[in-house]
C-alpha positions in Angstrom: -25.1 52.2 -42.8 -27.2 54.0 -40.2 -28.6 50.9 -38.6 -25.4 48.8 -38.6 -22.2 49.5 -36.7 -20.0 48.7 -39.7 -17.3 50.4 -41.7 -18.6 53.5 -43.5 -16.2 52.8 -46.4 -18.5 50.1 -47.9 -22.3 50.0 -47.8 -23.7 47.2 -45.6 -26.9 45.4 -46.5 -28.6 42.1 -46.0 -26.1 41.1 -43.4 -23.0 41.6 -45.6 -20.9 44.4 -47.2 -22.6 45.6 -50.4 -19.7 46.1 -52.7 -21.7 46.7 -55.8 -21.6 50.5 -55.6 -19.3 53.1 -54.0 -20.8 54.8 -50.9 -21.3 58.5 -51.6 -25.0 58.4 -52.2 -25.5 56.2 -49.1 -23.4 58.7 -47.0 -25.5 61.7 -48.2 -28.8 59.8 -47.7 -27.8 58.8 -44.2 -27.7 62.5 -43.1 -31.5 63.2 -43.1 -32.0 59.7 -41.5 -29.7 60.5 -38.7 -31.2 63.9 -38.2 -34.9 63.1 -38.5 -35.1 59.3 -38.2 -36.1 56.6 -40.7 -38.8 57.4 -43.2 -39.8 57.6 -46.8 -39.0 61.2 -47.4 -35.7 60.9 -45.6 -34.8 58.2 -48.1 -36.0 60.1 -51.2 -34.9 63.6 -50.4 -31.3 63.3 -51.6 -32.4 61.9 -55.0 -35.1 64.6 -55.4 -32.7 67.4 -54.5 -30.0 66.0 -56.9 -32.5 65.7 -59.7 -33.7 69.3 -59.2 -30.2 70.6 -59.2 -29.4 68.6 -62.3 -32.3 70.2 -64.1 -31.0 73.7 -63.2 -27.5 72.7 -64.3 -28.9 71.4 -67.6 -30.5 74.9 -68.2 -27.2 76.7 -67.4 -25.1 74.4 -69.6 -27.5 74.8 -72.5 -27.3 78.6 -72.0 -23.5 78.4 -72.2 -23.5 76.2 -75.4 -26.5 77.6 -77.4 -28.8 80.5 -77.8 -32.2 81.3 -76.5 -34.8 79.7 -76.3 -32.8 76.4 -76.4 -32.1 76.3 -72.6 -35.9 76.2 -71.7 -36.6 73.8 -74.5 -33.8 71.5 -73.2 -35.3 71.3 -69.8 -38.8 70.6 -71.3 -37.5 67.8 -73.5 -35.3 66.3 -70.7 -38.2 66.0 -68.2 -40.5 64.5 -70.8 -38.1 61.8 -72.0 -39.2 58.3 -70.9 -37.8 57.1 -67.6 -36.4 60.5 -66.5 -39.0 61.7 -64.0 -40.0 58.2 -62.7 -36.5 57.0 -62.3 -35.0 60.2 -60.8 -37.9 60.5 -58.3 -37.3 57.0 -56.8 -34.4 58.1 -54.6 -31.7 56.2 -56.4 -28.1 56.8 -57.5 -28.8 58.0 -61.0 -30.0 61.4 -59.9 -26.9 62.1 -58.0 -24.6 60.7 -60.7 -26.2 63.0 -63.4 -26.1 66.0 -61.1 -22.4 65.6 -60.4 -21.6 64.9 -64.1 -23.4 68.1 -65.1 -21.8 70.1 -62.3 -18.4 69.0 -63.5 -19.1 70.1 -67.1 -20.7 73.4 -66.0 -17.8 74.4 -63.7 -15.5 73.7 -66.6 -17.5 75.8 -69.1 -17.4 78.8 -66.8 -13.8 78.3 -65.6 -12.0 80.0 -68.5 -8.7 81.0 -66.8 -9.9 80.4 -63.3 -8.0 77.4 -62.3 -9.9 77.0 -59.0 -13.1 76.2 -60.9 -11.2 73.7 -63.0 -10.1 72.0 -59.7 -13.7 72.0 -58.5 -14.8 70.6 -61.8 -12.4 67.7 -61.3 -13.7 67.2 -57.8 -17.3 66.9 -59.0 -16.2 64.3 -61.5 -14.4 62.4 -58.7 -17.6 62.5 -56.6 -19.5 61.1 -59.6 -16.9 58.2 -59.4 -17.7 57.8 -55.7 -21.3 57.5 -56.6 -21.3 54.7 -59.3 -17.7 53.8 -59.9 -14.6 55.2 -61.7 -15.8 54.2 -65.2 -18.8 56.6 -64.9 -16.6 59.1 -63.1 -14.3 59.5 -66.0 -17.2 60.2 -68.4 -17.4 63.9 -67.5 -13.6 64.1 -68.0 -13.9 62.5 -71.4 -16.5 65.0 -72.6 -14.4 67.9 -71.3 -11.5 66.6 -73.4 -13.9 66.4 -76.3 -14.9 70.1 -75.7 -11.2 71.0 -75.6 -10.5 69.3 -78.9 -13.6 70.7 -80.7 -13.4 74.3 -79.5 -9.6 74.4 -79.1 -10.2 76.6 -76.0 -7.4 75.2 -73.8 -4.1 73.6 -74.0 -4.2 70.1 -72.5 -1.7 71.1 -69.8 -4.1 73.7 -68.6 -6.4 70.9 -67.5 -4.0 69.6 -64.9 -6.1 71.0 -62.0 -9.1 69.1 -63.4 -7.2 65.8 -63.2 -5.8 66.7 -59.8 -9.2 67.4 -58.5 -10.6 64.1 -59.8 -7.7 62.1 -58.2 -7.9 64.0 -54.9 -11.6 63.4 -54.4 -11.6 59.8 -55.5 -8.4 58.0 -54.8 -8.3 58.7 -51.0 -11.3 56.4 -50.6 -9.4 53.6 -52.4 -6.4 54.1 -50.1 -8.6 54.0 -47.0 -10.5 51.0 -48.3 -7.2 49.2 -49.1 -6.0 49.8 -45.5 -9.3 48.6 -44.0 -10.2 45.6 -46.3 -7.0 44.8 -48.1 -6.7 43.6 -51.7 -10.4 42.4 -51.9 -11.4 46.1 -51.8 -9.3 46.9 -55.0 -10.9 43.9 -56.7 -14.4 45.1 -55.8 -14.0 48.6 -57.0 -10.9 49.2 -59.0 -10.3 46.0 -61.0 -14.0 45.2 -61.6 -15.7 48.6 -61.8 -18.8 47.3 -63.5 -19.2 44.3 -61.2 -18.5 41.8 -63.9 -20.8 43.5 -66.4 -17.9 44.3 -68.7 -17.3 41.4 -71.1 -15.9 40.5 -74.5 -17.2 41.6 -77.8 -19.4 38.5 -78.1 -22.0 40.5 -76.1 -21.9 43.5 -78.5 -25.6 44.3 -79.2 -26.7 47.7 -80.5 -30.4 46.6 -80.8 -31.3 46.5 -77.1 -30.1 50.0 -76.1 -31.3 51.4 -79.4 -34.8 50.1 -78.7 -34.7 51.6 -75.2 -33.5 54.9 -76.7 -36.2 55.2 -79.4 -38.8 54.2 -76.8 -37.8 57.0 -74.4 -37.4 59.6 -77.1 -41.0 58.9 -78.3 -42.4 61.8 -80.3 -39.3 64.0 -79.9 -37.4 61.8 -82.4 -39.5 63.5 -85.1 -37.4 66.7 -84.5 -34.6 65.2 -86.4 -36.3 64.8 -89.8 -38.1 68.1 -89.2 -34.8 69.9 -88.8 -33.3 68.2 -91.8 -36.3 69.1 -94.0 -36.4 72.7 -92.8 -32.9 73.3 -93.9 -33.1 71.2 -97.1 -29.4 70.3 -97.3 -28.1 73.6 -95.8 -25.6 73.4 -93.0 -27.1 72.9 -89.5 -24.0 71.5 -87.9 -22.1 73.6 -85.4 -19.4 73.1 -82.8 -22.1 72.8 -80.1 -24.0 70.2 -82.1 -20.9 68.2 -82.8 -19.9 68.3 -79.1 -23.3 67.2 -77.9 -23.5 64.4 -80.4 -20.1 63.1 -79.6 -20.8 63.4 -75.9 -23.9 61.3 -76.3 -22.1 58.7 -78.4 -19.2 58.6 -75.9 -21.7 57.2 -73.4 -24.0 55.2 -75.6 -21.5 53.2 -77.6 -19.6 51.5 -74.7 -22.9 50.5 -73.1 -23.4 48.0 -75.9 -20.5 45.9 -74.7 -22.1 45.3 -71.3 -23.4 41.8 -70.6 -26.5 43.1 -68.8 -28.5 45.7 -70.6 -31.1 47.4 -68.5 -33.1 50.4 -69.8 -32.1 52.8 -67.1 -28.4 52.5 -68.0 -28.8 55.1 -70.8 -30.3 57.9 -68.7 -27.0 59.7 -68.0 -26.7 60.6 -71.7 -30.2 62.2 -71.8 -29.2 65.7 -70.7 -26.8 66.1 -73.7 -29.3 64.6 -76.0 -32.0 66.9 -74.7 -29.9 70.0 -75.5 -29.1 68.6 -79.0 -32.8 67.9 -79.7 -33.8 71.4 -78.4 -31.3 73.0 -80.8 -32.9 71.1 -83.7 -36.3 72.2 -82.5 -35.2 75.8 -82.4 -33.9 75.6 -85.9 -37.1 74.1 -87.2 -39.2 76.8 -85.4 -37.0 79.5 -86.9 -37.5 78.1 -90.3 -41.2 77.4 -90.2 -42.3 80.4 -87.9 -45.8 80.0 -86.4 -46.2 76.6 -88.0 -43.0 75.5 -86.2 -44.5 76.6 -82.9 -47.7 74.6 -83.6 -45.5 71.6 -84.6 -43.5 71.9 -81.4 -46.8 71.9 -79.4 -48.1 68.9 -81.2 -44.9 67.0 -80.5 -45.0 67.9 -76.9 -48.6 66.8 -76.6 -47.8 63.5 -78.3 -44.9 62.9 -76.0 -47.1 63.5 -72.9 -49.7 61.0 -74.3 -46.8 58.6 -74.9 -45.7 58.9 -71.3 -49.2 58.4 -69.9 -49.8 55.3 -72.1 -46.5 53.8 -71.0 -47.3 54.4 -67.3 -50.6 52.5 -67.9 -48.9 49.7 -69.7 -45.9 49.5 -67.4 -46.9 50.7 -63.9 -44.5 52.2 -61.4 -42.3 49.3 -60.4 -41.2 51.2 -57.3 -44.8 51.3 -56.1 -45.3 47.6 -56.8 -42.1 46.8 -54.9 -43.3 48.9 -52.0 -46.7 47.2 -51.8 -45.0 43.8 -51.9 -42.6 44.8 -49.2 -45.4 46.0 -46.9 -47.2 42.7 -47.4 -44.0 40.7 -46.7 -43.5 42.7 -43.5 -46.9 41.6 -42.2 -46.7 37.9 -43.4 -43.1 36.9 -42.8 -41.1 36.7 -39.6 -37.6 38.3 -39.6 -36.0 34.8 -39.1 -37.3 33.4 -42.4 -35.5 33.8 -45.7 -37.2 35.5 -48.6 -36.5 34.7 -52.3 -38.0 37.4 -54.6 -38.6 36.2 -58.1 -37.9 39.6 -59.7 -34.6 41.6 -60.1 -36.0 45.1 -60.1 -37.5 45.8 -56.7 -35.2 47.9 -54.5 -38.2 49.5 -52.8 -39.2 46.0 -51.7 -36.1 45.7 -49.6 -36.8 49.0 -47.9 -40.5 48.4 -47.1 -40.1 44.8 -46.1 -37.6 45.7 -43.4 -36.2 42.2 -43.7 -32.7 41.1 -43.1 -32.5 38.0 -45.3 -33.6 38.6 -48.9 -32.4 37.0 -52.1 -33.4 37.7 -55.7 -33.9 34.9 -58.2 -32.4 34.9 -61.7 -31.9 32.1 -64.2 -28.3 33.2 -64.8 -27.4 34.3 -61.3 -25.8 37.5 -60.4 -22.7 39.4 -61.5 -19.5 39.6 -59.5 -20.2 40.7 -55.9 -24.0 40.3 -56.5 -24.2 37.5 -54.0 -27.9 38.2 -53.3 -28.9 37.3 -56.9 -29.0 33.5 -57.1 -30.2 30.8 -59.5 -33.4 28.9 -58.4 -31.4 25.7 -58.1 -29.5 27.3 -55.2 -32.5 27.6 -53.0 -32.1 24.2 -51.2 -28.5 25.0 -50.4 -29.4 28.4 -48.8 -32.3 27.0 -46.8 -30.4 24.2 -45.1 -31.1 24.3 -41.4 -34.0 26.7 -41.9 -37.5 25.8 -40.5 -39.2 27.5 -43.4 -38.7 30.2 -46.1 -40.8 32.2 -48.6 -40.7 32.7 -52.4 -42.6 35.7 -53.9 -43.4 35.2 -57.5 -46.0 35.7 -60.3 -45.4 32.1 -61.5 -46.1 29.8 -58.6 -46.1 26.7 -60.7 -42.4 27.1 -61.3 -41.8 26.1 -57.7 -44.3 23.2 -57.3 -41.4 20.7 -56.9 -40.3 22.3 -53.6 -43.4 21.2 -51.7 -44.9 24.4 -50.3 -46.9 24.7 -47.1 -49.3 27.4 -48.2 -50.0 29.9 -50.9 -51.2 33.5 -50.5 -52.2 35.9 -53.3 -50.6 39.2 -52.6 -50.8 42.6 -54.4 -50.3 43.0 -58.1 -50.9 39.2 -58.8 -47.8 38.2 -56.9 -48.0 34.9 -54.9 -46.4 34.5 -51.4 -45.4 30.9 -51.3 -44.5 29.4 -47.9 -42.1 26.4 -47.8 -40.8 24.0 -45.2 -37.1 23.1 -45.7 -37.8 19.6 -44.4 -40.4 18.9 -47.1 -38.5 20.1 -50.2 -37.3 17.7 -52.8 -33.7 17.7 -54.0 -33.1 19.7 -57.1 
């Protein structure tokens, strides 16, 4: 958006409008770039700042819902859940989304009869919608309604400022986009909020996200049987626990209807899950005394070991993408097309500084994901090109295209150079 003289209403990338996500994160990230020029810290600073504020908001929300020392435990558990620190440190949209969702809930919790704070709570939810779409934007509204029903604190009509704030901060952009781009804009963002990822129940699959959840929870999942054993059938439920459990389920259950199921999709539910787990930890400690403190330290140590092991087994993909991007920048001229045989390398795009990049997938991309193509589409996209490149860990999959040369790059990725005139029809 900084480098191209295009509309600020829709992000622009790879020579086209990037209608996959709303523009708020890109607007905010462009500010340090305009002030200080292009650079890595300028690209990451917004995500890091949002993640830091989200952690503070998590502490404050836990303080509103539970008793001491649950808030501090909540922060500890949250930052030691799998994916949280690596993902939120990348400078991506998830940090801002979580920050705005938590801000909306916190403003609601402290609003009481102050209708101005309710309005601001709705505005924060609307800004979350401007970050990753209206479906994720209404999530903080849904858990606020859950709070209302469980605690019976407000009449529904008292939440009018909340809804008004959401509409005011979100719908203006749709109106401006409709005027600028016409009906395609509404199709991009209003009618297809998940980019074609919403589908029929034939894709319902609880196993995939459950596996991701248990993997990220790691040792902390043992808090559940510890809390149940410590109370031996006595009541441990409370309004706060019910609210946090339903808030987590309200996010987790709809995910299982998505056609695509990536592990980072579940991160926005982790703040609420962290508070719930910290409450269970507090109850276990209260029951077991010093033994409970030892148990908590053991679980914390096991979780840290789990994270270190996972980092060794599954290294930082952002770093791998950056290394590949730097290599591509040295090897490949700006006029040549690049086909990256991996779907999860946003950092590659940044460091390669290349204007014509496509990602290969056996099933192609979702609606509006024009940059994700099937391998069979390569000949069509390289017509009229003198040469092009494929970056892959499986070079034998592309032998039929007749490559000119092969270069081994970082992390066992091969840079395959092809001539369009030599390729065989597919």
